[in-house]
N, C-alpha and C positions, 0 to 999 in steps of 0.2 A: 489569878484570884484563887483563894483557897476556901475550903468549906469544912466544917466540923460537925455536920448534922448527925446527931445520934441515930443509930438505926439497928434493926435486927436482921433485915435482909438487904443484901447489896447486889446490885446489877451494874454492869459496865457496858458502855457504848464508846466506840471509837470510829471516827469518820473514815479512817484508812483500813479498817478491818475488812476481811474478806467475808464471803457468804458462809453460812453454816456455823456462825458463832453461837456460843451457849450462854452469853451474858456474864461470863466470868472475867476476871482480870486478865487471864492468859488468853481466853477466846471470847472477846467482847462481841456484842451485837454491832452491826454496822449502821444502824439507824435508830433514832429515838422512837420511831413508830414500832420497831420490833420490841423494844423494852416496854413501851406502853401496852402493847398487845399481850406480852407475856404476863404482865400483872393482871390484865383482864382474865387470863386463863387460870389464875390461881383459885383454889377453893376458898371457902369462907374463912376457915381457920388460918390459912396462910396469909390472907389479906388483913387479918386482925393484928397486924404488927406494923411498926414503922418500916418503910421501904425507901431506900435511896438508890436512885439511878445516877451513877457517876459518869459524867460526860468528859471524856478525854479531850485534850486540846486539838484544835483544827477547825475546819469549816464544814458545817453540815448544810448542804445546799438543799433548799426546799422548793419543789415545783408545785406543791399544793399546800394549803394551810394545814398545819398540824393541829388537830382538834382533840381536846379532852372533854368528854361528855360524862353523863351520869355513870357509865360503866367504869369511869376512872376515879370516882370519888373514893376517898379514904373514909373508913368508919370514924365516928366521933371518938376522940381520944388518941388517934394515931395520925401520922402524916405520910404522904407519898411525896418525896422530894426529887427534883431533877436539878442536880448541882454540879458545879465545876469540880473536877478531880483536883487534888492538891497541887497548887502552883501551876495550873494549866488554864488556858482560856479557850473554852468552846465558843464558836461563833455560829449563830443561826443566820443564814443569808438566803435571799431568793435570787441572788445575782447569777446570771448565766453569761459566760464569756462570749463576746462578739469576735468572730474569727474571720480570716480572709481579707484583711485590710489591704487595699491597693491605693496608690496615689491616683486621685481623680484625673482623668484625661478627657472625659466627656462631661461638659458642664451644663447643668440644668439652667433654664431661663432665669435670669436675674443674678446669676453667680457673679460675685464681685471680682473685678480684674486683680485686685490686690491679693486675692486668695488663690489664684491660679498657680498650680505647682506646689501648693503647701497643704492642701486638704486631702485627707484620706477618706475612702468610701468603702463600706461593707454592706452586705445583705443583713436584714433582720435575722435573728435566730428563728429557726423554722417554727417554733411553737408560739411566737409572739406576733400579735397583730399590730400592736402599737405600744409605745411606752413614752413616758414624759420625763424621765430622769435617766441619768447615765453616771456611772461611777468608775473611779480608778482607785482601788484599794479603799483608803479612808477618806478619799476626796470625792465630793460630788462635782461633776462637770457641769457648768452652766449651759443652759440652752441659749442660742443666739437671740438677742433682743435689741430693740431700737426705740428710743423716745424721739420726740421732735415735732409732734402734731398736737393739736388741741381738740378736745370734744366740745362742740359748741353748746353753751348753756341754753336750755329751754326754760320756759316760764311756767312753772307749776303754780296752779291756783289752790290756795289752802282750802281744804274740804269744808272748813267752817265758814269760809267767805267766798265760795265760788260763784255765788250769784246766779245769773242766767246761764245755765249750762249750754243752751242752744247757741249762744253767741261765741262759744270758745272756738278758736282756730286750732283744730286738732293736728295740723301739720307742725305747729310750733309750741303748743301748749297742751296741758292735760289737767284733769281734775285730780289733785293730789290728796292722798291721805296724810295724816300727820307724820307718818314714817317716811314720807316723800315717795312712796310707791303709788302706783295708779289706784284710783278709787273705783273705777268702773271697768268692766270687761272690754267695753268698746275702745278703751285707751291702751289696751295691752300691746298694740303694735309699737308703742313707745319703748317697750322692753326689749325689742329685737332690732333696734336700729339706732344710729346716732348720726348727727350732722357734725362735720368737722371742718377745721381750718388747718391747712397743711401746705404751706408755701414751699417746703423743701421736698415735697413728693414722697414722704415716708410711706404713706398708704398707696398701694398700687392696685391696678385692676388685674390681680393675679388670675390666670386661667386655671392653674393647678393650685387652688387655694386650700385644699383639704389639709388639715393639720395646722394651719397658721392661726394663731390665737391673738386676741387683743386683751390686754390687762388694763383695768381702770377701777377707780373707786367712785361709784355713782353718788355715794354719800360718804362723809368722812369716817363712818363707823363700819364700812363694809368694803371688801375687795372682791372683784370678779375677774376671772380669767376664762374667756369664752371663745370657742372657735368662730372664725369669720365665715360667713356664707358667701358674701360678695361685697365688692367695693365699686361705687359709682363716682368716679372723680368729677365728671361733669356736674352731677347733682350735689356733689360734696356730701354724700351720705353712704354709710356702710351698714350692712345687715348682718345680724348674728344668727348662728344656728339654733341657739336656745335662748330663752328669756333671761335677761339680767334680773337681779333681785330688786332693782329700781331702775327707772330710765337713766341711761348712761349720762345724760346731761342734766340730771335733776339738781345737783348742787356742786359747785366747784369745791375741789378738795386739794389738800396739800400734795397729793400724789399725782404725778404726771402719767398720762396714759402711755402705753408702749405696745409694740408689736413683738410677738415671740414666735420662734420656730420658722422664720422665713429665711431661705437660703441667701437672699439679698444682703442679710446683715450678719452672716457668719464672720467671726474674727478669731484671732488666736486664743486658744483655750476654750472655745465653745463648740457646740454640736447642733445639728439640725436633722430631723427625721422627715423623709418624704414618704408618707404612709402609703400613698397609692403605688409607689414603686417599691415599697418595702426596703428602702435603703437609708442608711445613716451616714451622715457626713460629719467628720471631726477634724478640727484644725489643732493638732497638738502644739503647745507652746514651745516644746523643745525641738520640734521639727522631725522627730523620729517616728518610725512606724509604731502605731499604738500597740501597747502590750497590756494584757490583763484589764481590758475595759469591759465592764459588766453592765448588762441591762437587767432590770428587775422583772421577775416573773409574777410577783404577788404584791398586793397592798397590805395584806394581813398575814403575818407569819404564824402566830400561835393564837388559838382561840380556846377559851375555857367556857363551855356553853352548857347550861342546864336545860331543863324542859321549859321553854318559853312559849306562851300562848297569849296574845293580846286580849282575846275574848274570855280567857279563864280568870277567875278571881285570885288565883295563886300561881306561883312558879315553883318548880322543884330545882334547887340549886346544886351545882357541883361543889363538893366540900373538901377542905383539908389538903390542898395541893401547895407545894412550895417550889419556887424557881430561884436558884441562888448561883451567883457568879457567872451568869451567861451573858454574852454579848449578842445583841440583836442589831442587824443592819441590812441595808440594801433592799428597801421596799419602795414601791412606786407611789407617786402622787395620785390622789384620787381626782376625778373630774365630776362636776355636776351633771345631772342627767335631765333630759327633756321630760317635762311632766312631773317632776318631783317637787312641785310646789307644796308647801305645808310641812316639809321635813326639816326646814332650817331651824337651827337653834338661835334664838335672839339675834336678829339682823343677818342670819344666814352665814355666820362665821364658821359653822360646822353643821353637820347633819345628824338628826336623831337616829339612833340605832343603825349605825353604818360601819361597815368593815373597813376602816381607814387608819388603823393603828397596828404597830408591829406586834404588840401583845394586848389581847382584848379579853376582858371578863364580861360574860353576858349571861347572868344568872349564876352567881357563885357566892359562897360563904366561907369565911375562915381560911382564906388562902394568903400566901405571902410571896412577895417579890423582893429579894434581898441581894444587895451587892452586885446587881446586874448593870450592864451598860447598854444604852439605847443611842445609836449614833448613825450618822451618814445615811439618811433616808429622806425621801421626798414626802414622807407622811408623818403621822403622829407616833409618839412613843407608846403610851398606854391609854386604854379606855376602860372605864368601868360603866357598863351599860345595864339599864333596867334594874333587876333585882340583884344588888351587890351589897353584902353586909360583912363587916369584920375583915375587910381586905387590908393587909398590912403591906405598905410599900415603904421601904426604908433603906437608906445608904446606897441608893442607885445613882449612877451618873447618866444624865441626859444631855447630849450635845449634838449639834449639827443635824437636827431633824427639821423637816420642812413644814411642820404644822404644830399641833398641840404637844405639850410635854405630858401632862396627865389630865384627862378629861373625865369628869364625873357627870353622868347623865342618866338619871332614873326616869321613871314613868311620869313624874310630876306629882305635886301634892294632891292627895285624895284620889288618885287614879286607881289604886289598888287598896280597897278598904281593909282587906285582911292583912296587908303588910305595910300600910301607909305610915305606921308609927316609926318604922325603921328604914323605909325605902329612901333612896337618894332623890332629891328633886332635880329637875332640869335647872341648870345655871346658865 
């Protein structure tokens, strides 16, 4: 990609540069952070001009979110641009290579016979406790998953017609709100369990169940992927680590439930992580030793963040930043958290004010994202959160991301009286 942003001051960054660079074309900085900090160090007169940071081609590996705050704002009338150098492609990635692959010879419980001699195993990178996605270049490697069981329907009673609540058999029924969620706190146990029919034995009483997840749509307008806590095959009931957004058996959906990340169901082209052992198992389709397999270190690669305070009547935004011709990739999928009820955006398809996009504006004005690519991620591409005004997003390519393309999510109508005329509502 090329860029032709007009500028008065130019700085250069190259991922292959050594230390001691001066930010020139001949001696570039070796990180975007260095360039950002050098702009912060300029005096007021030097900052009152257009500045372009030219990013040379190659991969910039991020092990922590790159944050632009109020110190990085450009004065009104000028712009600070982070742009691809002519005909080159800078890539921002949080991927860290998994090394030391060996063919598995000691098989964990449940390891399928068909996989023996074909699966490779390696330790987690030292700095990672867990991850949900895995990449090979521009390809996302699927996690092992298996369908074949049914979540048994329960009989929710409509809140407007529930009648005698004392007569309800709470092992099979619950008092339902119109959203199909539970209406009373005493029914919340329905959010952490489901009864199942499983003649093929897909659900097992795993002793080492940590990290095994179940995916299901409790209602046709929502999808849940939640860690299992335990499975009782005799009672035909499974328990979840955290609450679903509605009882799993509330309403039959077109989506079949599935198990994810169980070693029992690894197959060619998929991977499984055993979090307790800090090991990853991968069955490459070509049968060769895995090469350049990356695990993501971050969910959020770049954040532009002003002074945000929920209890304050106004926010102070970061202004006049431009990102042009940059490729963003290799971010992890986010997971719902225990006790985070109330943060869901309409049916919980996303969460309010949450760091789950590769590029996130959180309190910004008059910024631009041009000719960038957002690809190969377990997460969203872009978010505009809370106070965001005059943000121009144009001529970008978004492909192979795991969640939203572009999410606009403000405070909600009337939540900030001083800025409500121009703030973005929750959608």
